[in-house]
TILUMMAR-684563 format. One line per 10 residues: number of its first residue (from 0); their letters; for each residue x, y, z of N, C-alpha, C, CB. Coordinates in steps of 0.001 Angstrom, whole numbers. Glycine has a CB too. Example, Ala and Ser with C-alpha at 12.3 -4.5 7.8 and 13.67 -1.06 7.14 Angstrom:
! TILUMMAR-684563
0) as) 13190/-5690/7800/12300/-4500/7800/13200/-3300/7800/11308/-4473/9046; 12850/-2250/7080/13670/-1060/7140/12900/30/7870/14084/-598/5725
//
This chain:
! TILUMMAR-684563
0) misynpknwi) 36306/85107/195993/37012/85024/197738/37882/86007/197709/37939/83548/198299; 38358/86467/198468/39412/87625/199028/40666/86961/199093/39072/88271/200564; 41646/87079/198296/43062/86259/198338/43578/87779/199599/44227/85999/196180; 44440/87241/200514/45416/88246/201477/46496/87296/202293/44375/89189/202756; 47038/88085/203102/48118/87852/203583/47475/87885/205205/49309/88902/203047; 47434/86803/205712/46980/86846/207204/48348/87317/208347/46364/85124/207592; 49329/87481/207830/50383/88048/208683/50428/89789/208497/51885/87291/208215; 49837/90378/207211/49758/91636/207544/48739/92588/208001/50113/92013/206784; 47899/91989/209447/47086/92075/210283/46790/93849/210408/47644/91250/211516; 47647/94146/210551/47615/95920/210797/47467/96534/209466/49141/96640/211514
10) tfifrfhkad) 47346/96128/208650/46781/96793/207286/45344/96564/207112/47486/96209/205973; 45042/95448/207727/43230/95471/207655/42470/96008/208742/42575/94013/207583; 43162/97143/209459/42712/98002/210317/42275/99525/209380/43922/98132/211492; 43221/99596/208278/43241/100644/207562/42382/100710/206197/44523/100830/207368; 42033/99285/206063/41786/99159/204423/40411/98612/204703/42933/98028/203362; 39368/99357/203500/38286/98804/203486/38031/98182/201931/37313/99805/204008; 37117/97111/202512/36663/96646/201240/35116/96809/200787/36997/95267/201226; 34865/96547/199744/33798/96684/199464/32663/95257/199975/33998/97031/198052; 33691/94306/200899/32568/93472/201598/32574/93500/203047/32643/92033/201227; 33207/94864/203360/33670/95110/204312/32343/95829/205568/34870/95936/203790
20) tlrqlfpmmi) 32066/94861/206532/30922/95205/206958/30474/96744/207284/30832/94462/207960; 31166/97339/207562/30983/98430/207948/29800/99551/206766/32523/98835/208173; 30624/99265/205457/29790/99558/204631/28771/98612/204435/30356/99841/203635; 28336/98029/204944/26911/97655/204689/25657/98075/205938/26991/95991/204491; 26593/98422/207150/25799/98488/208127/26230/100078/208454/26008/97268/209258; 26476/100957/207530/26671/102278/207868/25476/103563/207698/27811/102549/207085; 24597/102938/206793/22874/103809/206988/22402/103503/208424/21387/103081/205776; 22490/102095/208816/22234/101735/210086/23168/102053/211569/22130/100448/209858; 23988/102304/211022/24916/102996/212533/24115/104893/212374/27611/102984/212128; 24151/105352/211457/23490/106519/211260/22294/106644/212323/23024/106567/209808
30) figiysagia) 21422/105972/211533/20065/105784/212551/20325/105620/213879/19202/104561/212252; 21127/104408/214331/21266/103961/215553/21813/105436/216530/22354/102600/215457; 22914/105992/215942/23767/107569/216531/22617/108121/216729/24881/108659/215428; 21629/108900/215685/20560/109420/215444/19715/109511/217177/19872/108468/214170; 19206/108113/217301/18423/107523/218130/19026/107867/219262/18208/106193/217938; 20122/107236/219439/21068/107511/220997/20937/108824/221232/22831/107205/221011; 21448/109496/220839/21629/110774/220407/19947/111407/221383/21756/110837/218314; 18870/110604/220118/17808/111373/221147/17275/111239/222377/16862/111441/220744; 17759/109877/222462/16906/109390/223787/18183/110390/224904/16819/107032/224071; 19565/110511/224927/20439/110823/225843/20042/112371/226012/21946/110462/225411
40) yleieywnlp) 18957/113297/225093/18789/114373/225268/17639/114269/225822/18957/115103/224335; 16864/113640/225512/15544/113547/226427/15772/113309/227821/14620/112427/225997; 16329/112283/228057/16963/112411/229579/17220/113069/230069/17731/112082/229955; 18534/113444/229720/19583/114170/230197/18888/115890/230768/20791/114195/228814; 17847/116275/229333/18020/117676/229073/16838/117834/229424/18447/118243/227755; 15685/117306/229084/13890/117615/228864/13576/116710/230327/12895/116709/226945; 13379/115356/230391/13041/114907/231347/13740/114796/232534/12718/114090/231044; 15131/115432/232302/15835/115529/234114/15300/114273/235255/15135/117296/235011; 15614/113209/234580/15398/112195/235331/16445/111989/236427/15266/111133/234521; 16481/111977/237622/17492/111512/238832/18248/109956/238625/16503/111434/240344
50) esshvknisi) 19729/110350/239077/20196/109305/239000/19820/107662/239853/21257/109814/239171; 19063/108151/240842/18354/106866/241480/17208/106237/240876/17886/107152/242767; 16821/106802/239461/15535/106698/238861/15836/104848/238336/15257/108137/237399; 14840/104285/238777/14515/102842/238006/15549/102146/236779/13054/103096/237230; 15021/103373/235646/15388/103868/234583/17183/103071/234671/15095/105710/234620; 18102/103656/235559/19156/103200/235449/19597/101532/235721/19695/104038/236145; 18712/101152/236157/18660/99945/236567/18853/99043/235176/17332/99743/237389; 18386/99535/234064/18375/98846/232928/19522/98390/232486/17873/99463/232059; 20618/98433/232771/22459/98146/232352/22140/96922/233159/24112/99433/233044; 21962/96380/234132/22166/94891/234750/21297/94385/233970/21893/94540/236337
60) mhgmlgfvis) 19998/94534/233350/19249/93887/232312/19957/93515/230960/18155/94739/232023; 21214/94615/230598/21617/94619/229791/23075/93380/230005/21640/96027/229512; 23304/93343/231351/24268/92864/231521/24001/91233/231133/24690/93283/232818; 22783/90994/231555/22201/89309/231588/22456/89122/230205/20373/88917/232041; 21187/90155/229681/21413/89707/228580/22363/89627/227223/20725/89926/228452; 23304/90569/227462/24467/90105/226791/25231/89232/226752/25046/90587/226816; 25493/88307/227776/26029/86755/228095/24843/85843/227065/25873/86265/230190; 23637/86273/227452/22964/85097/225938/23032/85882/224718/21017/84544/225999; 23204/87025/224427/23528/87079/223106/24455/86786/222422/23457/87854/222810; 25739/86666/223298/27269/86519/222971/26981/84749/223002/28635/87366/224371
70) lllvfrtnta) 26328/84106/223382/26408/82414/223296/25767/82492/221840/25361/81310/224663; 24442/83059/222129/23729/82719/220195/24708/83109/219200/22158/83831/219603; 25378/84229/218935/26267/84634/218222/27362/83334/218127/26742/85972/218801; 27964/82892/218673/29119/82297/218886/28476/80983/218405/29793/82426/220376; 27369/80679/218799/26692/79041/218298/26201/79674/216383/24561/78381/219766; 25959/80599/216475/25746/81202/215223/26864/81361/213774/25415/82454/215707; 27950/81828/214628/29109/82010/213401/29995/80345/213268/30492/83557/213995; 29673/79806/214771/30505/78591/214745/29310/77562/213590/30822/77879/216699; 28199/77632/213491/27327/76832/212500/27618/77255/211114/25783/77021/212766; 27840/78470/210595/28137/78984/209566/29445/78786/209092/27858/80086/209664
80) ydrwwegrki) 30342/79149/209902/31551/78540/209447/31351/76743/209100/32699/78869/210713; 31120/76267/209855/31253/74717/209887/30691/74541/208482/30360/73834/211186; 29777/75095/207864/28998/74998/206634/30265/75463/205627/27479/76056/206620; 31074/76472/205736/31827/77115/204902/32837/75993/204496/32405/78400/205520; 33384/75622/205729/34782/74552/205692/33972/73017/205288/35795/74429/207645; 32716/72545/205101/32677/71398/204868/32314/71696/203354/31799/70570/205805; 32114/72812/202796/32174/73111/201456/33334/72981/200958/31769/74238/201171; 34708/73662/201492/35860/73282/201217/36368/71946/200683/36335/73512/202131; 35531/71591/202125/36367/69922/201808/35465/69161/200891/36579/68772/203372; 34615/69402/200446/33917/68492/199295/34323/68950/197964/32288/68539/199331
90) wgslvnnsrn) 34747/70146/198006/35339/70817/196542/37007/70417/196818/35007/72933/196352; 37387/70127/197856/38750/69502/197720/38345/68126/197544/39789/69719/198980; 38031/67521/197643/37411/66048/197524/37131/65754/195781/35734/65980/198533; 36360/66819/195350/36168/66629/193632/37745/66809/193625/35026/68005/192505; 37992/67901/193639/39750/68199/192702/40572/66382/192922/41257/70025/194056; 40683/65763/193991/41103/64633/194124/40913/63486/193150/40714/64388/195133; 39153/63441/193408/38554/62356/192642/38906/63024/191005/36690/62108/193102; 38560/64170/190436/39016/64162/189203/40711/63709/189009/38684/65569/188721; 41536/64076/189821/42881/63778/189765/42903/62054/189576/43658/64394/191183; 42372/61620/190640/42604/60078/190599/41834/59298/189101/41825/59402/192184
100) ltiklsvmls) 40870/60072/188760/40216/59083/187701/41348/59434/186350/38236/59544/187312; 40956/60862/186214/42333/60904/185351/43464/60198/185107/42864/61681/185587; 44379/60478/186071/45419/59608/186077/44917/58077/185931/46201/59856/187342; 44037/56994/186618/43437/56100/185754/43628/56031/184600/42426/56129/185762; 42667/56624/183853/42171/56557/182590/43539/57067/181314/40726/57620/182655; 44350/57546/182125/45504/57997/181148/46312/56693/180759/46568/59155/181892; 46315/55508/182294/46834/54887/181995/46130/53270/181086/47463/55011/183062; 44862/53879/181050/44057/52520/180789/44079/52837/179120/42218/52364/181673; 43901/53752/178948/43976/54502/177285/44819/54217/176497/44184/55865/177146; 44780/54364/175368/45716/54326/174487/45023/55283/172822/46093/52523/174379
110) desdraffrk) 44318/55107/172946/43356/55730/171928/42926/56965/172071/42258/55081/171808; 43799/57826/171255/43732/59672/171504/42678/60015/171472/44347/60689/170543; 41869/59426/170344/40089/60232/170646/39356/60003/171828/38880/59717/169597; 39954/58826/172485/39037/58586/174089/39482/59718/174984/39459/56942/175058; 41083/59732/174776/41714/60805/176261/41134/62201/175628/43990/60930/176570; 40804/62735/174249/40596/63930/174186/39191/63730/174952/40711/64573/172734; 38627/63118/174674/37100/63150/175290/37102/63450/176670/36312/61777/175159; 37576/62265/177416/37947/62859/178693/38622/63961/179380/38376/62247/179043; 39439/64426/178112/40260/65914/178592/38988/66724/178712/41537/66734/177309; 38000/66983/177962/37407/68032/178119/36274/67270/178754/37224/68924/176910
120) iipsyasiln) 35236/66414/179028/34225/66249/179946/34453/66350/181495/33730/65065/179667; 36230/65651/181843/36057/65750/183319/36465/66835/183858/36640/64813/183999; 36567/67976/183101/37000/69786/184023/35514/70161/183501/38802/71278/183166; 34540/69806/182811/33709/70380/182791/32274/70163/183644/33729/70394/181734; 32774/68715/184433/31997/68295/185222/31932/69594/186744/32560/66695/185451; 33350/69784/186666/33483/70714/188105/32770/72272/187238/35721/70931/188884; 32965/72788/186427/32810/74060/185531/31562/74043/185887/33142/74106/183903; 30348/72946/185601/29192/73024/185259/28097/72967/186825/29067/71827/184130; 28937/72392/187517/28944/72317/189333/28519/73320/189726/30256/72184/190166; 30255/74050/189450/30312/75710/190285/28731/76460/189319/32498/76985/189727
130) khlkneetsk) 28659/76111/188312/27366/77323/188186/26430/76271/188099/27276/78578/186708; 26096/75453/188517/24761/74823/189198/24396/75161/190185/24696/73659/189448; 25556/75674/191174/25209/76141/192212/25055/77655/192624/25901/75597/192844; 25523/78200/191608/25683/79424/191696/24156/79880/191372/26854/79920/190788; 23542/78480/190294/22504/79118/189862/22423/79652/188363/22381/80079/190721; 23537/80029/187950/23967/80920/186844/23525/79772/185772/25747/81493/186853; 23605/80368/184312/23035/79555/183160/24150/78836/182353/22210/80500/182174; 24049/77989/182164/24733/76998/181429/24274/76135/180632/25278/76386/182051; 23083/77160/179453/22074/75869/178501/22942/75130/177878/20973/76383/177209; 23897/75281/177178/24579/74171/176216/26368/74359/176256/23919/74457/174417
140) qlfddviieh) 26459/72992/176174/27794/73000/176643/28220/71555/175490/27932/72772/178659; 29472/72014/174414/29789/71519/173360/30977/70024/173687/30338/72837/172518; 30892/68935/173500/32087/68199/173807/32243/67414/172510/31983/67275/175163; 32864/68277/171385/33200/67346/170349/31635/67066/169424/33905/65842/171165; 31254/65769/169698/29843/65566/168964/28502/65295/170003/30006/64170/167919; 28709/65953/171478/27808/65436/172550/27808/66775/173164/28319/64096/173530; 26339/67155/172913/25824/68162/173186/24756/67928/174527/25285/68629/171919; 25323/68727/175268/24137/69207/176457/23312/69750/176314/24326/69858/177353; 21744/69686/176372/20580/70724/176418/20627/71381/177666/19156/70110/176243; 19482/72255/177541/19144/73069/179286/18615/71942/179551/17967/74627/179660
150) hnhrpnqvak) 19042/71342/180818/18461/70273/181678/18281/70972/183124/19479/68888/181733; 17102/70696/183834/17172/70832/184929/18570/71009/186084/16477/69968/185030; 19223/69432/185735/19854/69273/186977/21160/68732/185758/19002/68080/188420; 21974/69953/185476/23261/69322/184313/24789/68573/184794/23850/70765/183390; 24864/68916/185994/26231/67935/186299/25182/66832/186356/27412/68207/187920; 23670/66048/186415/23878/64564/186388/24036/64350/185159/22851/63691/186926; 23758/64842/184458/23687/64616/182536/25050/64450/182269/23059/66115/181403; 26167/65298/182720/27466/65269/182468/28088/63857/183004/28082/66513/183093; 27549/63542/184847/28413/62270/184904/27557/61071/184422/28969/61981/186433; 26129/61396/183743/25526/60007/182923/26679/60337/181197/23006/60198/182573
160) iifqkindly) 27023/60973/180542/27699/60977/179473/28978/60264/179968/27834/62355/178882; 29696/60871/181042/31186/60236/181744/30631/58382/181566/31507/60951/184053; 29810/58251/182738/29825/56565/182724/29349/55868/181396/28793/55969/183907; 28571/56680/180909/28034/56042/179710/28865/55624/178349/27066/56912/179325; 30337/56776/178705/31452/56454/177619/32224/55541/178403/32393/57762/177026; 32498/55361/179557/32879/54266/180018/32182/53046/179925/33086/54471/181045; 31372/52857/179967/30714/51534/179691/31134/51436/178221/28996/51466/179968; 30762/52139/177026/31229/51920/175457/32299/51596/175328/31195/52914/174587; 33442/52108/176383/34606/51385/176522/34667/49976/176798/35237/51919/177381; 34153/49902/177979/34530/48191/178012/33229/47519/177393/34817/47471/179811
170) tskkitgdql) 32324/47606/176685/31554/46960/175666/31980/46755/174370/30519/47538/175535; 33111/47739/174090/34414/47591/172729/35652/47249/173081/34787/48940/171918; 35683/46645/174449/36469/45827/174986/38038/46641/175130/36390/44496/174093; 38163/47886/175310/38999/49085/175580/39402/48835/177041/38197/50549/175347; 38626/48386/177994/38765/48271/179217/38313/47207/179514/38350/49127/179867; 38413/46176/180936/38416/45430/181498/37261/45033/182425/39315/45600/181818; 36432/44071/182882/35073/44287/183796/36099/45125/185083/34032/42391/184412; 37222/44458/185545/37814/45227/186913/38533/46494/186386/39008/44224/187861; 38533/46999/185594/38794/48456/185307/37426/49108/185120/39732/48673/183984; 36438/48702/185202/35113/49288/184874/34397/49459/186253/34245/48327/183830
180) iilnhevqsf) 34738/48446/187018/34366/49015/188612/35534/49543/189261/33800/47826/189669; 36311/49848/188864/37307/50919/189472/36733/52208/189163/38833/50854/188878; 36688/52326/187702/36299/53287/187200/34756/54011/187805/36361/52854/185888; 34454/53318/187772/32438/53170/188495/32445/53944/189366/31690/51642/189342; 33326/53985/190535/33646/53998/191787/34218/55516/191780/34625/52766/192224; 34713/55996/190632/35182/56902/190555/33954/58260/190451/36107/56600/189548; 33344/57628/188810/32135/58624/188691/30976/58657/189633/31527/58428/187464; 30783/57621/190631/30174/57413/191340/30498/59116/192481/30495/55836/191689; 31399/58928/192772/32266/59841/194029/31649/61296/192972/34719/59491/194251; 31672/61265/192440/30815/63067/191815/29933/63126/191585/31026/63853/190688
190) tdicgaceri) 28983/61985/191767/27303/62699/192140/27487/62876/193923/25545/61224/191637; 28100/62072/194197/27761/62251/195704/28462/63529/196151/28264/60958/196643; 29318/64113/195683/29831/65317/195862/29045/66303/195525/30887/65450/195300; 28365/66404/194627/27041/67203/193859/25899/67034/195013/26444/66348/192138; 25602/65923/195496/24457/65969/196555/24875/66867/198039/24094/64261/196966; 26079/66564/198581/26453/67232/199668/26664/68546/199462/27465/66723/200192; 27029/68977/197991/27189/70198/198294/25800/71002/197821/28509/70658/197659; 24555/70317/197429/23009/70447/197214/22592/70926/198733/22181/68841/196671; 23272/69867/199436/22463/69882/200980/22794/71188/201412/22997/68682/202242; 24093/71537/201240/24613/72511/202148/23994/74071/201569/26397/72373/202153
200) kntpipysys) 23781/73849/199975/22839/74701/199632/21716/75235/199432/22904/74781/199280; 20923/73907/200266/19562/74240/199815/18664/74011/201331/19041/73115/198384; 19720/73633/202062/19260/74029/203742/20107/75135/204829/19370/72535/204601; 19249/76040/204160/19959/77359/205016/19405/76899/206623/19195/79298/204397; 20242/77734/207630/19983/78120/208751/18413/78067/209406/20503/79295/208671; 17714/77628/210007/16373/77415/210079/15734/79483/210143/16052/76153/211780; 14757/79421/209340/14173/81018/209642/14074/81472/210823/12875/81295/209237; 13512/80705/212024/12895/81275/212825/14059/81617/213859/11731/80500/213230; 15136/80854/213928/16477/81046/214470/17022/82286/214019/17386/79961/214114; 17324/82169/212722/17851/83832/212087/17101/84699/212509/17824/84159/210505
210) afinkfiffy) 16026/84653/212745/15064/86263/212455/14836/86444/214016/13146/86166/211335; 15158/85699/214615/14692/85751/216239/16321/86460/217165/14189/83603/216903; 17337/85881/215976/18844/86674/216402/18852/88176/216473/20036/86373/215290; 18687/88323/214875/18238/89839/214118/17422/90619/214818/17460/89736/212793; 16210/90165/215566/15699/91075/216421/15992/91255/217571/14730/91007/216494; 16452/90016/218668/17145/90484/219436/17861/91505/219641/17553/89959/219544; 19114/91515/218346/20469/92501/218542/19649/93875/218299/21978/92221/217228; 18321/93806/217764/18044/95258/217488/17204/95789/218271/17593/95534/216282; 16538/95535/219001/15837/95349/220343/17085/95548/221570/15052/93659/220388; 18048/94993/221585/18935/94951/222443/19683/96488/222475/19802/93738/222100
220) vltlpfgyvf) 19839/96669/220872/20775/97680/220928/19907/99091/221565/21447/97868/219335; 18248/99047/220793/17718/100183/221242/17147/100524/222790/16789/100315/220387; 17591/99571/223461/17470/100099/224887/18398/99997/225204/16716/99662/225804; 19911/99876/225032/21135/100344/225353/21026/101919/225728/22083/100045/224179; 20610/103091/225180/21467/104325/225686/20059/104489/226904/21888/105961/224220; 18953/103693/227409/18281/104013/228607/19034/103789/229452/17177/103459/228883; 20051/102632/229685/20466/102366/230891/22177/102624/230987/19974/100896/231197; 22639/103383/230320/24144/103674/230115/23842/105533/230014/24957/102711/228373; 22693/106258/229955/22823/107520/229370/23492/108346/231003/21051/108143/228584; 23111/107615/232373/23477/108174/233242/25111/107957/233772/22518/107893/234028
230) nlgyyvipvv) 25720/107359/233382/27200/106988/233336/27801/107904/232082/27421/105217/233068; 27364/107342/231215/28037/108018/230151/27772/109464/229223/28030/107091/229376; 26597/109777/229648/26238/110996/229179/26084/110822/227632/27263/112065/229603; 26573/112147/227345/26665/112003/225252/27479/110805/224902/27709/113542/224247; 28257/110576/225652/29405/109752/225163/28310/108070/225068/31082/109817/226586; 27138/108026/225314/26988/106702/224713/26435/106799/223676/26367/105794/225369; 26034/107755/222425/26238/107731/221166/27239/106693/220659/26567/108954/220834; 28524/107475/220454/29433/106352/220018/29558/104870/220488/30567/106797/220219; 29412/104890/221816/29123/103549/222452/28594/102583/222199/28690/103548/223201; 26937/103063/222030/25978/102263/221374/26181/101542/219842/24885/103132/221331
240) vfifyvlasl) 26400/102854/219159/26993/102387/217692/27837/101840/217549/27301/103090/216896; 29204/101574/218580/29688/100790/218354/29558/99167/218750/30428/101318/218527; 28900/99207/219784/28132/97907/220157/27075/97249/218927/27193/98304/221539; 26453/98155/218598/25627/97740/217194/26331/97219/216074/24932/98902/216582; 27667/97761/215637/28116/97537/214768/29167/96149/214992/28535/98752/214378; 29530/95743/216532/30154/94528/216339/28812/93661/216272/31285/94131/217531; 28383/93260/217287/26993/92588/217307/26066/92167/215581/26024/93844/218273; 26428/93565/215178/25452/92919/213675/26347/92559/212567/24312/94161/212878; 27641/93003/212765/28768/92601/211903/29075/90830/211813/30111/93425/212552; 28873/90459/213064/29209/89492/213451/27704/88234/212742/29530/89823/215147
250) eliaeeiedp) 26710/89083/212781/25624/88542/212272/25535/88010/210704/24719/89489/212521; 26458/89385/210218/26372/89618/208993/27508/88368/208286/26699/91272/208770; 28447/88292/208572/29910/87620/208555/28709/85868/208412/31351/88052/210585; 28303/85906/209527/27483/84355/209793/26287/84249/208350/26344/84407/211754; 25779/85075/208249/24843/85256/206912/25414/84959/205392/24393/86794/206873; 26181/85504/205305/27587/85753/204030/28083/83687/203873/29676/87252/205156; 28466/83259/205056/29719/82219/204693/28267/81201/204821/31508/81965/206040; 27273/81207/205321/26700/79890/205676/26481/79306/204140/25194/80014/206682; 26041/80005/203173/25871/79586/201572/27568/80108/200974/24224/80707/200624; 28356/79241/200865/29754/79287/200519/29847/79425/198968/30512/77994/201050
260) fgndandlpt) 28388/78597/198342/28647/78398/196543/28177/79792/195993/27523/76956/195664; 28183/80755/196957/27495/82181/196194/28958/82926/195356/26678/83574/197727; 28126/84242/195189/29470/85210/194044/30091/85985/195481/28570/86881/192360; 29377/85914/196802/30284/86657/197694/31503/87251/197675/30456/86113/198424; 32348/87976/198321/33879/88407/198646/34506/86901/199432/33928/90050/199907; 33476/86634/200338/34126/85669/201455/33559/84439/201052/33775/86002/203091; 32934/83866/199776/32443/82632/199384/33647/81536/198879/31401/82944/198256; 33522/80513/198303/34322/79940/198000/34764/79734/196668/34129/79183/198497; 36123/79869/196198/36799/80100/194837/36790/79009/194252/38133/80585/194808; 34925/78458/194111/34798/77713/192891/34913/77693/191732/34176/77468/192773
270) kkiaenikrh) 35053/78713/191123/35449/78972/189978/37052/78663/189334/35109/80206/189988; 37930/79124/190348/39236/78991/190694/39577/77769/190764/39553/79561/191756; 38958/76968/191496/39233/75417/192105/38948/74898/190346/37768/74635/193742; 37978/75259/189873/37235/74275/188313/38446/74230/187533/35750/75180/187135; 39364/75748/187511/40152/75699/186653/41276/75198/186926/40251/76628/186215; 41819/75060/188193/42659/74036/188603/42422/72679/187942/42547/73922/189999; 41416/72059/188496/40994/70873/187670/41509/70821/186065/39392/70870/187699; 40938/71603/185746/40874/71646/184032/42033/71706/183608/40163/72812/183319; 43549/72690/184550/44701/72422/184109/45400/71124/184360/45349/73319/184485; 45194/70323/186000/45301/69336/186085/45095/68341/185085/44850/69260/186855
280) veell) 44054/68081/184817/43355/66728/183662/44255/67058/182806/41576/66735/182894; 44456/68049/181887/45457/68429/180488/46475/68028/180921/45706/69944/179918; 47302/68019/182225/48513/67979/181929/48353/66305/181783/49572/68731/183026; 47752/65595/182966/47701/64285/182892/47064/63614/181685/47125/63911/183968; 46225/63994/180647/45668/63445/179309/46338/63904/178630/44413/63629/178850
//
């Protein structure tokens, strides 16, 4: 995730980051510019269509479709941002639940070996969940005498180890039954958080809806030169390119943030959050 000062908005105009949509759309913008220039030349120089031609009335259609496409893009970006913000709230819950579990264990446990075990295993859940959501390799993690081999769902394995250790503490009379119930709620919240993240990760925006918007933008832009050549002349070239840049950028931004658990520049800093959890747990235990 890109860190920035929102108050220095003037610098955004002159700074181009690798995630900037202009870099991604530049080849297509060149194509749209050449296409617009070709249409303008044919209409003005070659076809020599009169201004009273019905072709000029295409701009009326653009005005109506422009309103429709703006509504679609607003819904698209809002839906994508809701997924991004929900992911941030979920990982905020993981931070709080990790702290709560650690605080309770720090009070309940007196054996240093038990404290050392949880000092390593609790932050590891956040770290493995981060890699699990990014489909990164976590084939083996070591926790003293505990080894997690390659599993299809490694966050579940870590949660199982945590609960198994807590149950062992109960059977060995190191914690009471009431304390077991309290700790069980905290461990259960880890699995709930993992499931919520997977729901966002594995449920993208419906394909038909996303494909329709992309096609709508493309064909809408392709028809713009036909209707505005008579009013703008060859100035229609930069105008059409700019309109394409604005509309396509909104769609690209929505596509990037609808999956907030990847490695894109605007995705959530889940690795940094996992590192903060590790630091907090080590401070408390």
